[in-house]
Backbone as a chain_set.jsonl record, in Angstrom:
{"seq": "XXXXXXXXXXXXXXXXXXXXXXXXXXXXXXXXXXXXXXXXXXXXXXXXXXXXXXXXXXXXXXXXXXXXXXXXXXXXXXXXXXXXXXXXXXXXXXXXXXXXXXXXXXXXXXXXXXXXXXXXXXXXXXXXXXXXXXXXXXXXXXXXXXXXXXXXXXXXXXXXXXXXXXXXXXXXXXXXXXXXXXXXXXXXXXXXXXXXXXX", "coords": {"N": [[0.54, -1.323, 0.101], [0.698, 2.024, -0.468], [1.243, 5.946, -1.117], [-1.092, 7.798, -2.153], [-1.451, 10.383, -5.42], [-2.828, 12.995, -4.324], [-6.23, 13.8, -6.289], [-7.892, 14.96, -6.044], [-9.273, 17.563, -4.168], [-9.99, 18.261, -0.157], [-12.634, 17.906, 1.624], [-15.319, 19.664, 3.551], [-18.194, 20.764, 5.61], [-20.721, 23.365, 4.69], [-21.791, 24.936, 6.497], [-22.967, 24.996, 9.763], [-25.154, 22.426, 11.078], [-27.913, 20.497, 12.358], [-28.942, 17.938, 14.275], [-31.665, 16.699, 15.651], [-32.477, 13.296, 17.952], [-33.028, 9.981, 18.736], [-30.764, 7.83, 20.127], [-30.218, 4.023, 19.748], [-29.533, 2.25, 21.281], [-29.103, 2.672, 23.521], [-31.589, 4.872, 23.91], [-31.913, 7.055, 24.747], [-32.523, 10.555, 24.355], [-30.795, 12.756, 22.173], [-28.883, 15.604, 20.882], [-27.139, 16.271, 17.765], [-24.498, 18.374, 16.416], [-23.111, 18.647, 13.216], [-20.469, 19.986, 12.4], [-18.491, 22.288, 10.648], [-15.161, 21.984, 9.591], [-11.223, 22.603, 9.658], [-8.873, 21.718, 7.216], [-7.594, 18.565, 7.259], [-7.875, 17.911, 9.346], [-9.668, 15.858, 9.64], [-12.963, 13.453, 10.795], [-14.098, 14.069, 13.425], [-15.991, 13.422, 16.651], [-17.413, 15.208, 19.611], [-18.303, 14.978, 22.682], [-20.453, 16.808, 24.341], [-21.172, 16.732, 26.688], [-20.063, 15.769, 28.471], [-17.809, 16.67, 31.018], [-15.233, 19.256, 30.496], [-15.463, 18.947, 27.988], [-14.886, 16.629, 25.618], [-13.24, 15.066, 22.707], [-13.587, 12.64, 20.158], [-11.29, 10.881, 18.137], [-12.5, 9.627, 15.193], [-11.598, 7.082, 14.003], [-9.805, 3.84, 13.215], [-8.032, 2.822, 15.248], [-9.316, 3.613, 17.837], [-11.705, 2.059, 18.095], [-13.842, 0.507, 19.842], [-15.821, -1.286, 20.312], [-18.025, -3.457, 18.301], [-20.178, -4.893, 18.003], [-22.765, -5.009, 18.647], [-23.162, -2.429, 17.029], [-20.674, 0.082, 16.342], [-18.795, 1.286, 17.825], [-16.707, 3.739, 19.613], [-13.91, 4.784, 21.737], [-11.899, 7.556, 23.377], [-9.599, 8.642, 25.492], [-11.386, 7.937, 28.322], [-14.051, 8.925, 27.021], [-17.186, 7.736, 25.603], [-18.558, 6.972, 22.539], [-21.104, 6.16, 20.748], [-22.763, 3.946, 18.526], [-21.091, 4.947, 15.404], [-21.546, 4.332, 12.946], [-23.68, 4.979, 11.003], [-23.621, 7.609, 10.757], [-20.851, 7.983, 10.219], [-20.625, 6.607, 7.362], [-22.605, 8.107, 6.1], [-21.094, 11.122, 5.666], [-18.89, 9.892, 4.676], [-19.291, 8.436, 2.234], [-20.556, 11.468, 0.922], [-17.888, 12.702, 0.248], [-17.12, 14.203, 2.441], [-14.634, 15.156, 4.109], [-13.558, 16.722, 6.597], [-15.283, 17.6, 9.552], [-16.638, 18.748, 12.714], [-18.219, 16.903, 14.725], [-20.789, 17.224, 17.024], [-22.068, 16.165, 20.545], [-24.947, 15.86, 22.55], [-24.614, 13.314, 24.182], [-24.639, 9.974, 24.831], [-24.638, 8.873, 22.448], [-25.008, 8.548, 18.671], [-27.804, 9.742, 16.98], [-30.449, 7.677, 16.043], [-32.534, 7.986, 14.272], [-33.871, 7.544, 11.473], [-32.754, 4.689, 11.304], [-31.163, 4.728, 8.965], [-28.503, 5.902, 6.72], [-29.563, 8.2, 5.338], [-30.959, 10.507, 7.05], [-28.972, 11.801, 7.522], [-27.263, 12.251, 5.25], [-29.223, 13.759, 4.003], [-28.803, 16.01, 5.988], [-26.482, 16.888, 5.651], [-25.95, 17.608, 3.299], [-27.95, 20.16, 3.417], [-26.314, 21.628, 4.639], [-24.585, 21.985, 2.554], [-21.662, 21.479, 0.591], [-18.517, 22.451, 0.976], [-15.659, 22.906, -0.485], [-12.2, 22.516, -0.072], [-8.908, 24.105, 0.497], [-7.059, 22.493, -0.154], [-5.372, 19.115, -0.581], [-7.478, 15.798, -1.266], [-6.219, 12.822, 1.085], [-4.966, 9.961, -0.373], [-4.576, 6.684, -0.316], [-3.439, 3.883, -2.308], [-3.728, 0.424, -3.055], [-1.667, -1.994, -4.416], [-1.546, -4.505, -5.242], [-3.583, -7.319, -3.93], [-5.417, -7.613, -1.164], [-6.194, -10.374, 1.877], [-7.995, -11.196, 4.86], [-9.168, -13.331, 7.519], [-10.984, -14.252, 9.348], [-11.099, -16.977, 11.645], [-13.067, -17.308, 13.792], [-15.173, -15.047, 13.785], [-16.547, -15.535, 12.089], [-15.641, -14.007, 9.487], [-14.782, -12.826, 6.46], [-12.387, -10.899, 4.022], [-11.442, -9.4, 1.338], [-9.529, -6.955, -0.222], [-8.8, -5.544, -3.448], [-6.727, -4.611, -5.737], [-7.936, -1.381, -8.036], [-9.635, 1.125, -9.952], [-11.496, 2.686, -9.606], [-13.761, 3.705, -5.904], [-14.862, 0.75, -5.31], [-17.399, -1.549, -3.908], [-18.207, -4.921, -3.036], [-20.501, -6.943, -0.833], [-21.084, -9.44, 0.913], [-23.346, -11.056, 3.542], [-24.277, -13.609, 5.999], [-26.593, -14.077, 8.293], [-27.203, -16.876, 8.822], [-29.972, -17.314, 10.054], [-33.195, -18.298, 9.232], [-35.126, -16.008, 8.945], [-33.97, -13.44, 7.972], [-31.622, -14.973, 6.358], [-29.361, -14.662, 3.358], [-27.68, -12.13, 2.58], [-26.942, -9.233, -0.475], [-24.808, -7.298, -1.742], [-23.897, -4.278, -3.355], [-21.392, -1.762, -4.291], [-21.104, 0.265, -7.643], [-19.401, 2.858, -7.871], [-18.686, 5.504, -5.724], [-20.803, 7.499, -6.166], [-22.957, 6.399, -6.587], [-23.654, 5.806, -3.631], [-25.412, 7.129, -2.621], [-27.836, 6.838, -3.508], [-28.196, 4.375, -3.647], [-26.908, 2.93, -1.06], [-27.034, 4.553, 0.843], [-30.256, 4.981, 2.116], [-30.51, 2.102, 3.144], [-31.608, 0.444, 5.573], [-30.78, -0.363, 9.058], [-31.851, -3.454, 10.843], [-34.067, -4.829, 13.091], [-35.697, -6.807, 15.781], [-38.738, -7.361, 17.023]], "CA": [[-0.386, 0.128, -0.137], [0.733, 3.816, -0.312], [0.131, 6.888, -0.633], [-0.787, 8.424, -3.668], [-1.282, 11.57, -5.522], [-4.642, 12.954, -4.485], [-6.276, 14.656, -7.684], [-9.503, 15.703, -5.714], [-9.216, 18.084, -3.074], [-10.777, 18.031, 1.056], [-13.619, 18.787, 1.39], [-15.862, 20.094, 4.75], [-19.461, 21.657, 5.443], [-20.439, 24.785, 4.547], [-22.302, 25.791, 7.315], [-23.386, 23.537, 11.088], [-26.15, 21.536, 11.249], [-28.213, 20.435, 13.493], [-29.996, 16.846, 14.34], [-32.295, 15.735, 16.548], [-33.246, 11.621, 17.42], [-32.809, 8.793, 20.343], [-30.243, 6.786, 20.193], [-30.893, 2.564, 19.058], [-29.016, 1.181, 22.06], [-29.397, 4.168, 25.197], [-32.773, 5.016, 24.437], [-30.975, 8.378, 24.98], [-32.35, 12.028, 23.737], [-29.614, 13.475, 21.677], [-28.531, 16.584, 19.975], [-26.224, 16.321, 17.454], [-24.615, 19.046, 15.449], [-22.498, 18.317, 11.672], [-19.632, 21.656, 12.03], [-17.186, 22.567, 9.816], [-13.557, 21.914, 10.0], [-10.02, 22.329, 8.574], [-8.346, 20.983, 6.177], [-6.703, 17.947, 8.056], [-8.934, 18.124, 10.642], [-10.835, 14.553, 9.971], [-13.85, 13.45, 11.532], [-14.05, 14.047, 15.539], [-17.014, 13.446, 17.248], [-16.853, 16.14, 20.654], [-19.188, 14.553, 23.672], [-19.96, 18.378, 24.444], [-22.432, 16.535, 27.925], [-19.384, 15.852, 29.496], [-16.91, 17.728, 31.665], [-13.61, 19.085, 29.472], [-16.33, 18.28, 26.818], [-13.542, 15.849, 24.789], [-13.371, 14.825, 21.431], [-12.715, 11.657, 19.939], [-10.997, 10.872, 16.445], [-13.231, 8.487, 14.26], [-10.071, 6.073, 13.452], [-9.798, 2.586, 13.459], [-7.612, 2.933, 16.582], [-10.044, 4.101, 18.903], [-12.842, 1.945, 18.271], [-13.708, -0.681, 21.191], [-16.703, -2.289, 20.726], [-18.626, -3.613, 16.772], [-21.205, -6.144, 19.102], [-24.315, -4.089, 18.037], [-23.225, -0.903, 16.199], [-19.644, 0.937, 16.571], [-18.378, 2.609, 19.282], [-15.285, 4.627, 19.656], [-13.877, 6.113, 22.878], [-10.619, 7.906, 23.963], [-9.793, 9.433, 27.366], [-12.599, 7.454, 28.866], [-15.144, 9.081, 26.196], [-17.005, 7.022, 24.1], [-19.242, 7.947, 21.46], [-21.504, 4.726, 20.374], [-23.14, 3.513, 16.87], [-21.274, 6.176, 14.748], [-21.407, 3.808, 11.286], [-24.443, 5.732, 9.825], [-22.646, 8.912, 9.963], [-19.233, 8.097, 9.366], [-21.237, 6.432, 5.955], [-23.107, 9.166, 5.195], [-20.067, 11.647, 5.665], [-17.522, 9.332, 3.562], [-20.864, 8.937, 0.859], [-21.21, 12.493, 0.201], [-16.864, 13.37, 0.451], [-16.636, 15.126, 3.745], [-12.972, 14.751, 5.066], [-13.037, 16.868, 7.947], [-15.75, 17.686, 10.371], [-16.555, 17.839, 14.279], [-19.413, 15.994, 15.777], [-20.734, 17.818, 18.783], [-23.028, 15.28, 21.116], [-24.848, 15.91, 24.205], [-25.223, 12.224, 24.929], [-23.474, 8.777, 24.668], [-24.858, 7.686, 21.525], [-25.596, 8.766, 17.348], [-29.54, 8.942, 17.046], [-30.513, 6.116, 14.53], [-32.96, 8.559, 13.304], [-34.811, 6.399, 10.316], [-32.263, 3.269, 11.029], [-30.582, 4.705, 7.722], [-27.454, 6.837, 6.221], [-30.468, 9.04, 4.364], [-31.443, 11.85, 7.076], [-27.509, 12.381, 7.668], [-27.166, 12.602, 4.625], [-29.817, 14.839, 3.711], [-28.242, 17.168, 6.782], [-24.964, 17.179, 5.194], [-26.741, 18.313, 1.729], [-28.703, 20.952, 3.706], [-25.611, 22.554, 5.022], [-23.837, 22.529, 1.852], [-20.172, 21.333, 0.776], [-17.249, 22.877, 0.763], [-13.712, 22.347, -1.164], [-11.252, 22.83, 0.863], [-7.315, 24.29, -0.434], [-6.001, 21.381, 0.315], [-5.614, 17.927, -1.561], [-7.406, 14.494, -0.123], [-5.393, 11.962, 0.908], [-5.971, 8.765, -0.879], [-4.126, 4.948, -0.741], [-3.466, 2.576, -2.893], [-2.453, -1.035, -2.735], [-0.532, -2.567, -5.387], [-2.076, -6.33, -4.617], [-4.681, -8.001, -3.241], [-4.877, -8.359, 0.559], [-6.782, -10.804, 2.101], [-8.124, -10.998, 5.898], [-10.106, -14.337, 7.854], [-10.953, -14.253, 11.195], [-12.236, -17.82, 11.989], [-13.624, -17.161, 15.361], [-16.235, -14.959, 13.471], [-16.575, -16.449, 10.195], [-15.364, -12.689, 8.885], [-13.37, -13.091, 5.168], [-12.105, -9.751, 3.575], [-10.335, -9.133, 0.541], [-9.23, -5.611, -1.234], [-8.117, -5.506, -4.746], [-6.682, -3.159, -6.911], [-8.974, -0.588, -8.637], [-9.183, 2.676, -10.289], [-12.734, 3.374, -8.409], [-14.308, 2.821, -4.761], [-15.997, 0.257, -5.276], [-17.631, -2.489, -2.972], [-19.08, -5.662, -2.803], [-20.395, -7.187, -0.175], [-22.543, -10.334, 1.31], [-23.559, -11.13, 4.413], [-25.413, -14.49, 6.171], [-27.123, -13.897, 9.223], [-27.841, -17.502, 9.795], [-31.436, -17.011, 10.349], [-34.3, -18.358, 8.16], [-35.741, -14.609, 8.557], [-32.908, -12.835, 7.516], [-31.278, -14.822, 5.06], [-27.82, -14.5, 3.113], [-27.764, -10.928, 1.601], [-26.245, -8.91, -0.789], [-25.054, -5.572, -2.047], [-22.795, -3.953, -4.362], [-21.701, 0.036, -4.585], [-19.722, 0.14, -8.449], [-18.773, 4.09, -7.751], [-18.853, 5.777, -4.3], [-21.478, 8.284, -6.02], [-24.12, 5.678, -6.253], [-23.679, 5.716, -2.172], [-26.699, 8.4, -1.916], [-29.415, 6.394, -4.074], [-27.771, 2.597, -3.537], [-26.842, 2.546, -0.104], [-27.581, 5.562, 1.758], [-31.505, 4.289, 2.145], [-30.89, 1.307, 3.493], [-31.775, 0.507, 7.02], [-30.479, -1.226, 10.07], [-33.18, -4.503, 10.84], [-34.554, -5.259, 14.388], [-37.099, -7.923, 15.652], [-39.628, -6.854, 17.097]], "C": [[0.872, 1.084, -0.064], [0.378, 4.834, -0.982], [0.202, 7.776, -1.89], [-1.207, 9.484, -4.083], [-2.635, 12.057, -5.356], [-5.058, 14.174, -5.015], [-7.962, 15.457, -7.32], [-9.445, 16.656, -3.634], [-10.332, 17.919, -1.678], [-12.125, 18.704, 1.006], [-14.404, 19.038, 3.123], [-17.399, 20.697, 4.637], [-19.277, 23.008, 5.176], [-20.86, 25.838, 5.088], [-22.872, 24.394, 8.921], [-24.931, 23.024, 10.696], [-26.658, 21.0, 11.938], [-29.766, 18.934, 13.482], [-30.692, 16.322, 15.442], [-32.724, 14.119, 17.047], [-32.916, 11.537, 18.865], [-31.969, 7.92, 19.48], [-31.032, 4.785, 20.166], [-30.903, 1.933, 20.598], [-29.329, 1.913, 23.626], [-30.653, 4.081, 25.396], [-33.016, 6.63, 24.716], [-31.58, 9.724, 24.529], [-31.468, 12.151, 23.211], [-29.874, 14.302, 20.631], [-27.427, 16.309, 18.981], [-26.188, 17.53, 16.214], [-22.713, 18.862, 14.131], [-21.699, 19.979, 11.594], [-18.977, 21.399, 10.818], [-15.916, 22.293, 10.416], [-12.308, 22.04, 9.204], [-9.473, 21.623, 7.843], [-7.485, 20.317, 7.393], [-7.353, 17.385, 9.036], [-9.07, 16.37, 11.011], [-11.719, 15.124, 10.617], [-13.263, 13.142, 12.896], [-15.502, 14.111, 16.036], [-16.759, 14.507, 19.196], [-18.542, 15.403, 22.065], [-19.208, 16.234, 25.134], [-20.799, 18.379, 26.406], [-21.423, 16.44, 29.084], [-18.035, 16.899, 29.775], [-15.559, 17.704, 30.441], [-14.027, 18.689, 27.833], [-14.921, 17.413, 25.988], [-13.866, 15.453, 23.614], [-12.31, 13.39, 21.11], [-12.214, 11.562, 18.794], [-11.98, 9.805, 16.031], [-12.075, 8.006, 13.656], [-9.658, 5.072, 14.253], [-9.411, 2.221, 14.982], [-7.991, 2.975, 17.7], [-11.787, 3.207, 18.869], [-12.628, 0.749, 18.828], [-14.936, -1.402, 20.919], [-17.396, -2.871, 19.006], [-19.773, -4.846, 17.443], [-22.57, -5.179, 18.383], [-24.201, -2.599, 17.285], [-21.44, -0.655, 16.628], [-19.159, 1.806, 17.212], [-16.765, 2.772, 19.266], [-15.182, 5.376, 21.245], [-12.272, 6.5, 22.852], [-10.494, 8.603, 25.085], [-10.696, 9.012, 27.845], [-13.967, 7.743, 28.098], [-15.268, 8.61, 25.164], [-18.35, 7.378, 23.802], [-19.891, 5.923, 20.721], [-22.594, 4.656, 19.438], [-23.04, 4.896, 15.642], [-20.91, 5.535, 13.172], [-22.331, 4.649, 10.151], [-24.032, 7.253, 9.695], [-21.212, 9.027, 9.339], [-19.654, 7.443, 7.739], [-21.799, 7.633, 5.457], [-21.491, 10.246, 4.771], [-18.815, 11.075, 4.625], [-18.232, 9.079, 1.747], [-20.413, 10.087, 0.473], [-19.487, 13.26, 0.383], [-16.681, 14.288, 1.474], [-15.758, 14.408, 4.595], [-13.282, 15.53, 6.542], [-14.804, 17.84, 8.733], [-16.492, 17.861, 12.174], [-18.029, 17.513, 14.074], [-19.886, 16.091, 17.278], [-22.02, 16.64, 18.833], [-23.938, 15.424, 22.258], [-25.059, 14.885, 24.744], [-24.251, 11.614, 24.249], [-23.61, 8.415, 22.853], [-25.662, 8.731, 20.502], [-26.943, 8.784, 17.191], [-29.516, 8.316, 15.961], [-31.659, 7.089, 13.957], [-33.861, 7.79, 12.438], [-33.904, 5.069, 10.462], [-31.257, 3.635, 9.84], [-29.804, 5.292, 8.073], [-28.139, 8.043, 5.542], [-30.538, 10.827, 4.987], [-30.045, 12.633, 7.15], [-27.338, 12.827, 6.441], [-27.93, 13.445, 3.698], [-29.244, 15.952, 4.986], [-27.022, 17.545, 6.244], [-25.348, 17.991, 3.724], [-27.501, 19.451, 1.993], [-27.851, 21.713, 4.189], [-24.84, 22.847, 3.722], [-22.542, 21.601, 1.842], [-19.611, 21.961, 0.302], [-15.988, 22.288, 0.616], [-13.104, 23.233, -0.382], [-9.68, 23.159, 0.293], [-6.407, 23.035, -0.121], [-6.101, 19.773, -0.478], [-5.615, 16.469, -0.288], [-5.953, 13.563, 0.034], [-5.826, 10.881, 0.602], [-4.692, 7.574, -1.068], [-4.876, 4.452, -1.355], [-2.811, 1.524, -2.89], [-2.268, -1.152, -4.437], [-1.311, -4.44, -5.903], [-2.7, -6.413, -4.146], [-3.855, -8.315, -1.847], [-5.91, -8.956, 1.312], [-6.935, -10.809, 3.924], [-9.107, -12.193, 6.25], [-9.529, -14.04, 9.086], [-11.939, -15.351, 11.095], [-12.741, -17.999, 12.896], [-14.941, -16.256, 14.619], [-16.887, -14.728, 12.285], [-16.218, -15.099, 9.186], [-14.479, -13.072, 7.645], [-13.802, -12.099, 4.34], [-11.374, -9.615, 2.296], [-10.431, -7.75, -0.455], [-8.561, -6.376, -2.361], [-7.896, -4.172, -5.448], [-7.555, -3.011, -7.866], [-8.772, 0.812, -8.523], [-10.145, 3.429, -9.817], [-12.989, 2.677, -6.916], [-15.237, 2.015, -5.345], [-16.141, -1.401, -3.834], [-18.873, -3.549, -3.437], [-19.239, -6.377, -1.527], [-21.773, -8.138, 0.202], [-22.44, -11.184, 2.693], [-24.249, -12.683, 4.921], [-25.011, -14.575, 7.533], [-27.093, -15.803, 9.879], [-29.226, -17.838, 10.405], [-32.28, -17.289, 9.033], [-35.324, -16.898, 7.478], [-35.119, -13.671, 7.544], [-31.817, -13.41, 6.29], [-29.628, -14.712, 4.86], [-28.404, -13.032, 1.691], [-26.622, -10.112, 1.02], [-25.956, -7.535, -1.149], [-23.54, -5.038, -2.885], [-22.752, -2.265, -5.14], [-20.049, 0.078, -5.77], [-19.294, 1.391, -8.461], [-19.524, 4.772, -6.91], [-20.021, 6.794, -4.657], [-22.999, 7.552, -6.152], [-24.677, 5.826, -4.753], [-25.26, 6.363, -2.147], [-28.009, 7.465, -1.859], [-29.24, 4.729, -3.57], [-27.765, 1.985, -2.553], [-27.261, 3.199, 0.854], [-29.287, 5.16, 2.808], [-31.48, 3.562, 3.042], [-30.511, 0.997, 5.089], [-31.57, -0.909, 8.017], [-31.911, -2.259, 10.502], [-32.803, -4.879, 12.534], [-35.551, -5.739, 14.474], [-37.603, -7.284, 16.79], [-40.368, -8.298, 18.91]], "O": [[1.942, 0.725, 0.428], [-0.733, 4.829, -1.511], [1.168, 8.291, -2.452], [-1.591, 10.098, -3.088], [-3.544, 11.66, -6.085], [-4.671, 15.285, -4.651], [-8.761, 16.131, -7.969], [-9.56, 16.281, -2.467], [-11.459, 17.501, -1.946], [-12.51, 19.746, 0.477], [-13.797, 18.386, 3.973], [-17.76, 21.095, 3.529], [-18.266, 23.699, 5.294], [-20.713, 27.025, 4.797], [-23.035, 23.178, 8.82], [-25.614, 23.6, 9.849], [-25.795, 20.647, 12.742], [-30.899, 18.915, 13.001], [-30.167, 15.449, 16.134], [-33.527, 13.672, 16.227], [-32.668, 12.349, 19.757], [-32.305, 7.401, 18.415], [-32.169, 4.494, 20.536], [-31.848, 1.321, 21.097], [-29.788, 1.367, 24.63], [-31.165, 3.567, 26.391], [-34.088, 7.22, 24.853], [-30.561, 10.276, 24.112], [-30.683, 11.409, 23.801], [-30.672, 14.106, 19.714], [-26.443, 16.006, 19.657], [-27.074, 17.77, 15.394], [-21.537, 18.995, 14.47], [-22.15, 20.928, 10.953], [-18.995, 20.367, 10.147], [-15.684, 22.378, 11.623], [-12.324, 21.58, 8.062], [-9.843, 20.461, 8.011], [-6.871, 20.954, 8.249], [-7.176, 16.226, 9.412], [-8.775, 15.764, 12.041], [-11.815, 16.286, 11.012], [-12.398, 12.374, 13.319], [-16.139, 15.092, 15.653], [-15.739, 14.22, 19.824], [-19.722, 15.672, 21.841], [-18.538, 16.556, 26.116], [-20.966, 19.35, 27.144], [-21.624, 16.805, 30.242], [-17.465, 17.648, 28.983], [-15.074, 16.774, 29.795], [-13.337, 18.319, 26.883], [-13.883, 18.074, 25.973], [-15.082, 15.5, 23.431], [-11.163, 13.084, 21.437], [-12.784, 12.377, 18.068], [-12.163, 8.989, 16.934], [-11.599, 8.647, 12.719], [-9.284, 5.108, 15.425], [-10.111, 1.579, 15.765], [-7.332, 2.527, 18.638], [-12.788, 3.622, 19.453], [-11.679, 0.001, 18.593], [-14.946, -2.439, 21.582], [-16.712, -2.139, 18.291], [-19.826, -5.83, 16.704], [-22.793, -5.115, 17.174], [-25.148, -1.843, 17.07], [-21.048, -1.522, 17.409], [-19.17, 3.027, 17.057], [-15.894, 1.968, 18.934], [-15.959, 6.168, 21.779], [-11.478, 5.732, 22.311], [-11.471, 9.167, 25.577], [-11.392, 10.012, 28.019], [-14.946, 7.041, 28.352], [-14.546, 8.613, 24.167], [-19.14, 7.94, 24.56], [-19.239, 4.928, 20.402], [-23.475, 5.488, 19.656], [-23.94, 5.569, 15.139], [-20.169, 6.106, 12.372], [-22.041, 4.928, 8.988], [-24.127, 7.928, 8.67], [-20.67, 9.718, 8.477], [-18.908, 7.848, 6.848], [-21.419, 8.114, 4.39], [-20.902, 10.08, 3.703], [-18.026, 11.765, 3.98], [-17.839, 9.395, 0.624], [-19.692, 9.955, -0.515], [-19.577, 14.454, 0.668], [-15.96, 15.253, 1.224], [-15.918, 13.505, 5.416], [-13.221, 14.856, 7.57], [-15.228, 18.784, 8.066], [-16.814, 16.8, 12.709], [-18.776, 17.982, 13.214], [-19.593, 15.443, 18.282], [-22.714, 16.247, 17.895], [-23.399, 14.873, 23.217], [-25.659, 14.969, 25.815], [-23.39, 12.054, 23.487], [-22.768, 7.802, 22.196], [-26.544, 9.504, 20.875], [-27.427, 7.655, 17.269], [-28.684, 8.392, 15.056], [-31.694, 6.875, 12.746], [-34.82, 7.361, 13.079], [-34.279, 4.192, 9.683], [-30.402, 2.764, 9.681], [-29.718, 5.577, 9.268], [-27.386, 8.934, 5.149], [-30.38, 11.871, 4.355], [-29.946, 13.834, 6.902], [-27.227, 14.052, 6.425], [-27.39, 13.85, 2.669], [-29.428, 17.084, 4.541], [-26.596, 18.674, 6.488], [-24.78, 19.022, 3.365], [-27.895, 20.007, 0.968], [-28.345, 22.828, 4.36], [-24.376, 23.986, 3.675], [-22.265, 20.982, 2.869], [-19.884, 22.293, -0.852], [-15.401, 21.459, 1.311], [-13.391, 24.394, -0.09], [-9.257, 22.278, -0.456], [-5.201, 22.911, 0.09], [-7.208, 19.483, -0.932], [-4.894, 16.101, 0.64], [-4.944, 13.603, -0.671], [-6.914, 10.517, 1.047], [-3.918, 7.701, -2.016], [-6.102, 4.343, -1.375], [-1.588, 1.455, -2.764], [-2.71, -0.459, -5.353], [-1.337, -5.12, -6.929], [-2.845, -5.406, -3.453], [-2.773, -8.774, -1.48], [-6.784, -8.129, 1.572], [-5.908, -10.389, 4.458], [-10.005, -12.299, 5.416], [-8.454, -13.767, 9.622], [-13.103, -15.215, 10.718], [-13.041, -19.187, 13.021], [-15.994, -16.83, 14.895], [-17.581, -13.852, 11.77], [-16.581, -15.236, 8.018], [-13.42, -13.652, 7.886], [-14.943, -12.021, 3.884], [-10.206, -9.888, 2.572], [-11.312, -7.594, -1.3], [-7.968, -7.452, -2.303], [-8.556, -3.151, -5.64], [-8.016, -3.939, -8.531], [-8.19, 1.513, -7.695], [-9.97, 4.622, -9.568], [-12.632, 1.533, -6.635], [-16.285, 2.436, -5.836], [-15.272, -1.979, -3.181], [-19.968, -3.297, -3.94], [-18.174, -6.538, -0.932], [-22.959, -7.886, -0.015], [-21.478, -11.93, 2.875], [-24.949, -13.076, 3.988], [-23.926, -14.888, 8.024], [-26.99, -16.053, 11.08], [-29.35, -18.706, 11.268], [-32.118, -16.668, 7.982], [-35.893, -16.691, 6.406], [-35.654, -13.241, 6.522], [-31.273, -12.663, 5.476], [-28.798, -14.678, 5.769], [-29.042, -12.986, 0.638], [-25.529, -10.082, 1.586], [-26.77, -6.646, -0.9], [-22.407, -5.518, -2.849], [-23.474, -1.727, -5.979], [-18.852, 0.017, -5.49], [-18.421, 1.384, -9.329], [-20.748, 4.835, -7.033], [-20.525, 7.212, -3.615], [-24.035, 8.137, -5.836], [-25.885, 5.949, -4.548], [-26.146, 5.797, -1.506], [-28.834, 7.269, -0.967], [-30.187, 4.049, -3.177], [-28.253, 0.857, -2.477], [-27.856, 2.636, 1.773], [-29.298, 5.112, 4.038], [-32.202, 3.859, 3.994], [-29.447, 1.237, 5.661], [-31.999, -2.05, 7.845], [-33.011, -1.711, 10.444], [-31.709, -5.116, 13.048], [-36.457, -5.498, 13.676], [-36.834, -6.655, 17.518], [-41.472, -8.123, 19.427]]}, "num_chains": 1, "name": "protein.A"}
């Protein structure tokens, strides 16, 4: 893997945008505000309900739990169920944003990334005077976890493409398949997909 020349500028939001909702796992009411951030800042979540308002960077190194959602933590500050927000930000090309939360969990909204996407669209997207950092692979990378039965394969490609297959070993859910041929399809093809739950 190597860093390729970024041909696209980084993006942030043109203005702040606020969403209100309830956490899926905590049931806590939460207000979330996505704000513009400087080039190179990345995506960070700030717990404004905690003393000193700690910030947690959205980075794989800070992932502490993926059992029923994605939870990140740094210096004792946790933020849960970040995956729909992160998907919307990546799908809409946002590189830099500060996300303020007055609770421990991102609101679930309608169970998809769509309302986060619509919030980003209402705030607007601002190109920044800095190139996006892009990584490229020259050879296949394979990962397998026999305990969780997870198998991943990354192959060199000129575009951002994802194909996924999941088998829940359930007669209700069965096996599901999805493909994203280009990141420009995210809003229509992936964004509206909703989390399932049993009543």
